BAMAR-799764 format. One record per residue (C-alpha): x, y, z; residue number from 0; residue in three letters. Coordinates in nm, 2 decimals. Layout:
# residues N
px->X | py->Y | pz->Z | num->NUM | residu->ALA
...
***
This chain:
# residues 271
px->-6.77 | py->8.45 | pz->-6.39 | num->0 | residu->MET
px->-6.51 | py->8.26 | pz->-6.60 | num->1 | residu->SER
px->-6.62 | py->8.01 | pz->-6.86 | num->2 | residu->GLU
px->-6.64 | py->7.65 | pz->-6.72 | num->3 | residu->LEU
px->-6.45 | py->7.39 | pz->-6.93 | num->4 | residu->ASN
px->-6.74 | py->7.15 | pz->-7.00 | num->5 | residu->THR
px->-6.50 | py->6.90 | pz->-7.17 | num->6 | residu->ASN
px->-6.37 | py->6.81 | pz->-6.82 | num->7 | residu->SER
px->-6.71 | py->6.75 | pz->-6.66 | num->8 | residu->LEU
px->-6.73 | py->6.38 | pz->-6.75 | num->9 | residu->GLY
px->-6.38 | py->6.32 | pz->-6.62 | num->10 | residu->GLY
px->-6.44 | py->6.53 | pz->-6.31 | num->11 | residu->LEU
px->-6.76 | py->6.35 | pz->-6.22 | num->12 | residu->SER
px->-6.63 | py->6.00 | pz->-6.28 | num->13 | residu->MET
px->-6.31 | py->6.08 | pz->-6.10 | num->14 | residu->HIS
px->-6.52 | py->6.13 | pz->-5.79 | num->15 | residu->ALA
px->-6.67 | py->5.78 | pz->-5.83 | num->16 | residu->TYR
px->-6.33 | py->5.62 | pz->-5.88 | num->17 | residu->SER
px->-6.25 | py->5.74 | pz->-5.53 | num->18 | residu->ARG
px->-6.58 | py->5.61 | pz->-5.40 | num->19 | residu->ARG
px->-6.51 | py->5.27 | pz->-5.56 | num->20 | residu->THR
px->-6.22 | py->5.23 | pz->-5.32 | num->21 | residu->ALA
px->-6.45 | py->5.33 | pz->-5.03 | num->22 | residu->PHE
px->-6.71 | py->5.06 | pz->-5.12 | num->23 | residu->ALA
px->-6.43 | py->4.80 | pz->-5.15 | num->24 | residu->ALA
px->-6.31 | py->4.90 | pz->-4.81 | num->25 | residu->LEU
px->-6.66 | py->4.86 | pz->-4.67 | num->26 | residu->CYS
px->-6.66 | py->4.50 | pz->-4.81 | num->27 | residu->LEU
px->-6.31 | py->4.44 | pz->-4.69 | num->28 | residu->ALA
px->-6.43 | py->4.52 | pz->-4.34 | num->29 | residu->THR
px->-6.66 | py->4.23 | pz->-4.37 | num->30 | residu->ALA
px->-6.47 | py->3.98 | pz->-4.58 | num->31 | residu->ALA
px->-6.10 | py->4.03 | pz->-4.53 | num->32 | residu->THR
px->-6.07 | py->3.93 | pz->-4.17 | num->33 | residu->VAL
px->-5.72 | py->3.78 | pz->-4.18 | num->34 | residu->THR
px->-5.62 | py->3.81 | pz->-3.82 | num->35 | residu->LEU
px->-5.43 | py->3.57 | pz->-3.59 | num->36 | residu->THR
px->-5.67 | py->3.48 | pz->-3.32 | num->37 | residu->ALA
px->-5.74 | py->3.12 | pz->-3.24 | num->38 | residu->CYS
px->-6.07 | py->3.00 | pz->-3.38 | num->39 | residu->GLY
px->-6.31 | py->2.70 | pz->-3.37 | num->40 | residu->GLY
px->-6.49 | py->2.57 | pz->-3.06 | num->41 | residu->ASP
px->-6.63 | py->2.22 | pz->-3.04 | num->42 | residu->LYS
px->-6.80 | py->2.05 | pz->-2.75 | num->43 | residu->SER
px->-6.67 | py->1.71 | pz->-2.63 | num->44 | residu->ASP
px->-7.02 | py->1.61 | pz->-2.52 | num->45 | residu->ASP
px->-7.14 | py->1.43 | pz->-2.83 | num->46 | residu->THR
px->-7.49 | py->1.39 | pz->-2.69 | num->47 | residu->LYS
px->-7.53 | py->1.76 | pz->-2.63 | num->48 | residu->LYS
px->-7.39 | py->1.83 | pz->-2.97 | num->49 | residu->ALA
px->-7.65 | py->1.60 | pz->-3.13 | num->50 | residu->ALA
px->-7.93 | py->1.76 | pz->-2.93 | num->51 | residu->ALA
px->-7.83 | py->2.12 | pz->-3.03 | num->52 | residu->THR
px->-7.74 | py->2.04 | pz->-3.40 | num->53 | residu->LYS
px->-8.10 | py->2.10 | pz->-3.51 | num->54 | residu->LYS
px->-8.10 | py->2.45 | pz->-3.34 | num->55 | residu->LYS
px->-7.74 | py->2.53 | pz->-3.45 | num->56 | residu->ASP
px->-7.66 | py->2.44 | pz->-3.81 | num->57 | residu->PRO
px->-7.29 | py->2.53 | pz->-3.74 | num->58 | residu->PHE
px->-7.26 | py->2.32 | pz->-3.42 | num->59 | residu->ALA
px->-7.00 | py->2.09 | pz->-3.59 | num->60 | residu->ASP
px->-6.81 | py->2.37 | pz->-3.77 | num->61 | residu->LEU
px->-6.52 | py->2.58 | pz->-3.66 | num->62 | residu->SER
px->-6.52 | py->2.96 | pz->-3.68 | num->63 | residu->GLY
px->-6.31 | py->2.97 | pz->-4.00 | num->64 | residu->PRO
px->-6.54 | py->2.71 | pz->-4.17 | num->65 | residu->GLN
px->-6.84 | py->2.92 | pz->-4.09 | num->66 | residu->ILE
px->-6.67 | py->3.23 | pz->-4.24 | num->67 | residu->VAL
px->-6.60 | py->3.02 | pz->-4.55 | num->68 | residu->ASP
px->-6.96 | py->2.92 | pz->-4.59 | num->69 | residu->LYS
px->-7.08 | py->3.28 | pz->-4.53 | num->70 | residu->ALA
px->-6.84 | py->3.42 | pz->-4.79 | num->71 | residu->MET
px->-6.95 | py->3.16 | pz->-5.05 | num->72 | residu->LYS
px->-7.31 | py->3.22 | pz->-4.99 | num->73 | residu->ALA
px->-7.29 | py->3.59 | pz->-5.00 | num->74 | residu->THR
px->-7.07 | py->3.61 | pz->-5.31 | num->75 | residu->SER
px->-7.32 | py->3.38 | pz->-5.48 | num->76 | residu->GLY
px->-7.61 | py->3.62 | pz->-5.43 | num->77 | residu->ALA
px->-7.76 | py->3.78 | pz->-5.74 | num->78 | residu->SER
px->-7.82 | py->4.11 | pz->-5.56 | num->79 | residu->SER
px->-7.76 | py->4.27 | pz->-5.22 | num->80 | residu->VAL
px->-7.80 | py->4.59 | pz->-5.03 | num->81 | residu->ARG
px->-7.51 | py->4.73 | pz->-4.83 | num->82 | residu->MET
px->-7.58 | py->4.99 | pz->-4.56 | num->83 | residu->LYS
px->-7.36 | py->5.14 | pz->-4.30 | num->84 | residu->GLY
px->-7.09 | py->5.38 | pz->-4.20 | num->85 | residu->SER
px->-6.72 | py->5.38 | pz->-4.16 | num->86 | residu->MET
px->-6.42 | py->5.61 | pz->-4.11 | num->87 | residu->SER
px->-6.29 | py->5.72 | pz->-4.44 | num->88 | residu->GLU
px->-5.96 | py->5.91 | pz->-4.44 | num->89 | residu->GLY
px->-6.01 | py->6.00 | pz->-4.07 | num->90 | residu->GLY
px->-6.37 | py->6.12 | pz->-4.12 | num->91 | residu->GLY
px->-6.71 | py->5.95 | pz->-4.12 | num->92 | residu->PRO
px->-6.85 | py->5.80 | pz->-4.44 | num->93 | residu->GLY
px->-7.17 | py->5.62 | pz->-4.52 | num->94 | residu->SER
px->-7.31 | py->5.40 | pz->-4.79 | num->95 | residu->ILE
px->-7.66 | py->5.27 | pz->-4.87 | num->96 | residu->ASP
px->-7.64 | py->5.09 | pz->-5.20 | num->97 | residu->LEU
px->-7.83 | py->4.81 | pz->-5.36 | num->98 | residu->ALA
px->-7.67 | py->4.64 | pz->-5.66 | num->99 | residu->LEU
px->-7.70 | py->4.32 | pz->-5.87 | num->100 | residu->ASP
px->-7.50 | py->4.11 | pz->-6.11 | num->101 | residu->THR
px->-7.66 | py->4.28 | pz->-6.41 | num->102 | residu->LYS
px->-7.50 | py->4.61 | pz->-6.35 | num->103 | residu->GLY
px->-7.79 | py->4.78 | pz->-6.18 | num->104 | residu->SER
px->-7.74 | py->4.99 | pz->-5.87 | num->105 | residu->CYS
px->-7.93 | py->5.25 | pz->-5.67 | num->106 | residu->VAL
px->-7.85 | py->5.43 | pz->-5.35 | num->107 | residu->GLY
px->-7.65 | py->5.70 | pz->-5.18 | num->108 | residu->THR
px->-7.28 | py->5.74 | pz->-5.08 | num->109 | residu->ILE
px->-7.19 | py->6.00 | pz->-4.82 | num->110 | residu->GLY
px->-6.85 | py->6.14 | pz->-4.74 | num->111 | residu->THR
px->-6.91 | py->6.30 | pz->-4.40 | num->112 | residu->GLY
px->-6.83 | py->6.67 | pz->-4.42 | num->113 | residu->GLY
px->-6.76 | py->6.65 | pz->-4.79 | num->114 | residu->GLU
px->-7.12 | py->6.59 | pz->-4.91 | num->115 | residu->GLY
px->-7.30 | py->6.30 | pz->-5.07 | num->116 | residu->SER
px->-7.41 | py->6.17 | pz->-5.41 | num->117 | residu->VAL
px->-7.71 | py->5.98 | pz->-5.52 | num->118 | residu->ASP
px->-7.65 | py->5.70 | pz->-5.77 | num->119 | residu->LEU
px->-7.86 | py->5.51 | pz->-6.02 | num->120 | residu->ILE
px->-7.69 | py->5.26 | pz->-6.25 | num->121 | residu->GLY
px->-7.87 | py->5.09 | pz->-6.54 | num->122 | residu->THR
px->-7.63 | py->4.87 | pz->-6.72 | num->123 | residu->GLY
px->-7.40 | py->5.10 | pz->-6.93 | num->124 | residu->ARG
px->-7.57 | py->5.42 | pz->-6.82 | num->125 | residu->THR
px->-7.51 | py->5.59 | pz->-6.48 | num->126 | residu->VAL
px->-7.71 | py->5.87 | pz->-6.33 | num->127 | residu->TYR
px->-7.56 | py->6.09 | pz->-6.05 | num->128 | residu->MET
px->-7.69 | py->6.37 | pz->-5.83 | num->129 | residu->ARG
px->-7.42 | py->6.55 | pz->-5.64 | num->130 | residu->ASN
px->-7.48 | py->6.80 | pz->-5.37 | num->131 | residu->ASP
px->-7.27 | py->7.12 | pz->-5.36 | num->132 | residu->ALA
px->-7.04 | py->7.00 | pz->-5.08 | num->133 | residu->ALA
px->-6.95 | py->6.69 | pz->-5.28 | num->134 | residu->PHE
px->-6.87 | py->6.89 | pz->-5.59 | num->135 | residu->LEU
px->-6.67 | py->7.15 | pz->-5.39 | num->136 | residu->ARG
px->-6.46 | py->6.87 | pz->-5.23 | num->137 | residu->SER
px->-6.39 | py->6.72 | pz->-5.57 | num->138 | residu->GLU
px->-6.27 | py->7.05 | pz->-5.71 | num->139 | residu->MET
px->-6.03 | py->7.15 | pz->-5.44 | num->140 | residu->LYS
px->-5.75 | py->7.36 | pz->-5.58 | num->141 | residu->GLY
px->-5.95 | py->7.46 | pz->-5.89 | num->142 | residu->GLU
px->-6.03 | py->7.83 | pz->-5.96 | num->143 | residu->PRO
px->-6.32 | py->7.95 | pz->-5.74 | num->144 | residu->LYS
px->-6.51 | py->8.07 | pz->-6.05 | num->145 | residu->ALA
px->-6.49 | py->7.72 | pz->-6.20 | num->146 | residu->ASP
px->-6.60 | py->7.56 | pz->-5.88 | num->147 | residu->VAL
px->-6.90 | py->7.78 | pz->-5.85 | num->148 | residu->GLN
px->-6.98 | py->7.73 | pz->-6.22 | num->149 | residu->ALA
px->-6.98 | py->7.36 | pz->-6.17 | num->150 | residu->SER
px->-7.20 | py->7.39 | pz->-5.86 | num->151 | residu->ILE
px->-7.44 | py->7.61 | pz->-6.05 | num->152 | residu->ASP
px->-7.46 | py->7.36 | pz->-6.33 | num->153 | residu->MET
px->-7.46 | py->7.03 | pz->-6.15 | num->154 | residu->MET
px->-7.55 | py->7.06 | pz->-5.78 | num->155 | residu->ALA
px->-7.87 | py->6.88 | pz->-5.67 | num->156 | residu->ASP
px->-7.93 | py->6.79 | pz->-6.04 | num->157 | residu->ARG
px->-7.93 | py->6.46 | pz->-6.21 | num->158 | residu->TRP
px->-7.66 | py->6.41 | pz->-6.46 | num->159 | residu->VAL
px->-7.60 | py->6.10 | pz->-6.68 | num->160 | residu->LYS
px->-7.31 | py->5.94 | pz->-6.87 | num->161 | residu->THR
px->-7.22 | py->5.61 | pz->-7.02 | num->162 | residu->THR
px->-6.97 | py->5.37 | pz->-6.87 | num->163 | residu->THR
px->-6.80 | py->5.28 | pz->-7.20 | num->164 | residu->THR
px->-6.53 | py->5.54 | pz->-7.18 | num->165 | residu->LYS
px->-6.19 | py->5.45 | pz->-7.02 | num->166 | residu->SER
px->-6.23 | py->5.71 | pz->-6.74 | num->167 | residu->ASP
px->-6.57 | py->5.57 | pz->-6.65 | num->168 | residu->GLU
px->-6.50 | py->5.20 | pz->-6.64 | num->169 | residu->LYS
px->-6.44 | py->5.20 | pz->-6.27 | num->170 | residu->ASP
px->-6.80 | py->5.29 | pz->-6.21 | num->171 | residu->PHE
px->-6.91 | py->5.01 | pz->-6.44 | num->172 | residu->ASP
px->-6.73 | py->4.77 | pz->-6.22 | num->173 | residu->GLN
px->-6.86 | py->4.94 | pz->-5.91 | num->174 | residu->PHE
px->-7.22 | py->4.87 | pz->-6.00 | num->175 | residu->CYS
px->-7.14 | py->4.51 | pz->-6.09 | num->176 | residu->ASP
px->-7.20 | py->4.29 | pz->-5.79 | num->177 | residu->LEU
px->-6.97 | py->4.02 | pz->-5.92 | num->178 | residu->LYS
px->-6.68 | py->4.26 | pz->-5.92 | num->179 | residu->THR
px->-6.76 | py->4.41 | pz->-5.58 | num->180 | residu->VAL
px->-6.80 | py->4.07 | pz->-5.42 | num->181 | residu->LEU
px->-6.48 | py->3.94 | pz->-5.57 | num->182 | residu->SER
px->-6.32 | py->4.06 | pz->-5.24 | num->183 | residu->ASP
px->-6.50 | py->3.77 | pz->-5.07 | num->184 | residu->PHE
px->-6.30 | py->3.51 | pz->-5.25 | num->185 | residu->LYS
px->-6.00 | py->3.34 | pz->-5.10 | num->186 | residu->ASP
px->-6.07 | py->3.48 | pz->-4.76 | num->187 | residu->THR
px->-5.86 | py->3.35 | pz->-4.48 | num->188 | residu->ARG
px->-5.99 | py->3.36 | pz->-4.12 | num->189 | residu->SER
px->-5.90 | py->3.25 | pz->-3.77 | num->190 | residu->ALA
px->-6.24 | py->3.35 | pz->-3.63 | num->191 | residu->ALA
px->-6.36 | py->3.23 | pz->-3.29 | num->192 | residu->ARG
px->-6.73 | py->3.14 | pz->-3.26 | num->193 | residu->LYS
px->-6.93 | py->3.36 | pz->-3.04 | num->194 | residu->GLY
px->-7.29 | py->3.38 | pz->-2.91 | num->195 | residu->LYS
px->-7.62 | py->3.33 | pz->-3.09 | num->196 | residu->ALA
px->-7.80 | py->3.65 | pz->-3.16 | num->197 | residu->THR
px->-8.03 | py->3.82 | pz->-3.42 | num->198 | residu->THR
px->-7.98 | py->4.08 | pz->-3.68 | num->199 | residu->VAL
px->-8.30 | py->4.26 | pz->-3.77 | num->200 | residu->ASP
px->-8.50 | py->3.96 | pz->-3.65 | num->201 | residu->GLY
px->-8.29 | py->3.70 | pz->-3.84 | num->202 | residu->THR
px->-8.12 | py->3.44 | pz->-3.61 | num->203 | residu->PRO
px->-7.74 | py->3.46 | pz->-3.64 | num->204 | residu->ALA
px->-7.41 | py->3.35 | pz->-3.49 | num->205 | residu->ILE
px->-7.13 | py->3.59 | pz->-3.41 | num->206 | residu->THR
px->-6.77 | py->3.53 | pz->-3.50 | num->207 | residu->LEU
px->-6.48 | py->3.73 | pz->-3.35 | num->208 | residu->HIS
px->-6.12 | py->3.81 | pz->-3.44 | num->209 | residu->GLU
px->-5.88 | py->4.04 | pz->-3.26 | num->210 | residu->THR
px->-5.56 | py->4.21 | pz->-3.36 | num->211 | residu->ASP
px->-5.41 | py->4.40 | pz->-3.08 | num->212 | residu->GLY
px->-5.68 | py->4.65 | pz->-2.96 | num->213 | residu->GLU
px->-5.88 | py->4.60 | pz->-3.28 | num->214 | residu->GLY
px->-6.17 | py->4.36 | pz->-3.29 | num->215 | residu->ARG
px->-6.38 | py->4.24 | pz->-3.59 | num->216 | residu->ALA
px->-6.72 | py->4.08 | pz->-3.55 | num->217 | residu->THR
px->-6.91 | py->3.91 | pz->-3.82 | num->218 | residu->LEU
px->-7.28 | py->3.80 | pz->-3.80 | num->219 | residu->TYR
px->-7.38 | py->3.50 | pz->-4.01 | num->220 | residu->VAL
px->-7.74 | py->3.38 | pz->-4.06 | num->221 | residu->ALA
px->-7.82 | py->3.05 | pz->-3.90 | num->222 | residu->THR
px->-8.16 | py->3.02 | pz->-4.09 | num->223 | residu->GLU
px->-8.18 | py->2.98 | pz->-4.46 | num->224 | residu->GLY
px->-7.86 | py->3.04 | pz->-4.66 | num->225 | residu->LYS
px->-7.56 | py->3.14 | pz->-4.44 | num->226 | residu->PRO
px->-7.54 | py->3.49 | pz->-4.56 | num->227 | residu->TYR
px->-7.32 | py->3.75 | pz->-4.40 | num->228 | residu->LEU
px->-7.57 | py->3.98 | pz->-4.23 | num->229 | residu->LEU
px->-7.35 | py->4.23 | pz->-4.06 | num->230 | residu->LYS
px->-6.98 | py->4.32 | pz->-4.01 | num->231 | residu->ALA
px->-6.84 | py->4.54 | pz->-3.74 | num->232 | residu->VAL
px->-6.48 | py->4.65 | pz->-3.72 | num->233 | residu->ASN
px->-6.37 | py->4.82 | pz->-3.39 | num->234 | residu->ASP
px->-6.02 | py->4.96 | pz->-3.43 | num->235 | residu->PRO
px->-6.00 | py->5.05 | pz->-3.06 | num->236 | residu->GLY
px->-5.84 | py->5.35 | pz->-2.89 | num->237 | residu->LYS
px->-6.16 | py->5.56 | pz->-2.91 | num->238 | residu->GLY
px->-6.17 | py->5.54 | pz->-3.29 | num->239 | residu->LYS
px->-6.51 | py->5.51 | pz->-3.46 | num->240 | residu->LYS
px->-6.64 | py->5.17 | pz->-3.55 | num->241 | residu->ARG
px->-6.70 | py->5.06 | pz->-3.91 | num->242 | residu->ASP
px->-7.04 | py->4.89 | pz->-3.95 | num->243 | residu->THR
px->-7.19 | py->4.74 | pz->-4.27 | num->244 | residu->ILE
px->-7.53 | py->4.56 | pz->-4.28 | num->245 | residu->VAL
px->-7.61 | py->4.33 | pz->-4.57 | num->246 | residu->PHE
px->-7.98 | py->4.28 | pz->-4.66 | num->247 | residu->THR
px->-8.22 | py->4.22 | pz->-4.95 | num->248 | residu->ASP
px->-8.03 | py->3.92 | pz->-5.09 | num->249 | residu->PHE
px->-8.16 | py->3.81 | pz->-5.44 | num->250 | residu->ASP
px->-8.42 | py->4.09 | pz->-5.44 | num->251 | residu->LYS
px->-8.47 | py->4.29 | pz->-5.76 | num->252 | residu->PRO
px->-8.28 | py->4.62 | pz->-5.77 | num->253 | residu->VAL
px->-8.53 | py->4.89 | pz->-5.89 | num->254 | residu->LYS
px->-8.28 | py->5.12 | pz->-6.07 | num->255 | residu->ALA
px->-8.54 | py->5.34 | pz->-6.25 | num->256 | residu->THR
px->-8.38 | py->5.63 | pz->-6.45 | num->257 | residu->PRO
px->-8.48 | py->5.97 | pz->-6.32 | num->258 | residu->PRO
px->-8.72 | py->6.18 | pz->-6.52 | num->259 | residu->LYS
px->-8.73 | py->6.55 | pz->-6.60 | num->260 | residu->GLY
px->-8.42 | py->6.77 | pz->-6.59 | num->261 | residu->ASP
px->-8.13 | py->6.53 | pz->-6.66 | num->262 | residu->VAL
px->-7.80 | py->6.68 | pz->-6.78 | num->263 | residu->LEU
px->-7.62 | py->6.45 | pz->-7.04 | num->264 | residu->ASP
px->-7.25 | py->6.48 | pz->-6.97 | num->265 | residu->LEU
px->-7.16 | py->6.29 | pz->-7.29 | num->266 | residu->ASP
px->-7.31 | py->6.56 | pz->-7.50 | num->267 | residu->LYS
px->-7.11 | py->6.83 | pz->-7.31 | num->268 | residu->LEU
px->-6.79 | py->6.62 | pz->-7.37 | num->269 | residu->ASP
px->-6.87 | py->6.62 | pz->-7.74 | num->270 | residu->GLY
***
């Protein structure tokens, strides 16, 4: 087996997360960047009926775009949130289950369909990663087989850690920062049309729809408590797989506890 260049391990590992940062942003964009051209905003002309239903529907006097604005502001103002769902990434299925907060803590798993998955724990300036063999192999496509196997032998299914102070690792620092991730929620423009009342995991919600050709985006906004965005579904049509992201655990502490035991320090390998 040829000798693995350990000086490249940090860059290799963090390069993987630079790609996944784009994936997470796309997940959020599915929910937040609904800039389609459908008509939005329904209001009843029956003022008596509107007054009677206002207590049950806090958005009775608001248009679809106004509800989207309230949802974006409420969600982007959360101190923590958990994002869970699946979407088509590069033509294949991907998944995310990640809790993160405004202090730089994050914990969860990102999957890339047939290209493996990685567990993540971020604690401020330190990030811990546990890649499976499929993920490492996908990140080293084109590299010598001996180096690929050496990387798998060294890192697969094993916690590794690194700091986020280096230039090639700053992307991950931003990825674990909820303020940065939710920045996609700002300046959102929408033409959403109000839909039916429903529930998301037991929480009362209102649906909002937008269409673009065969594509259809649906947002679910809480109608009790703060108007958080609870769920976002993007259906591109023509038999393509839907993208679905669910938002939960608003303002709950993120328990990003560093792993114990065998943890490989990539910074020391880098020198």
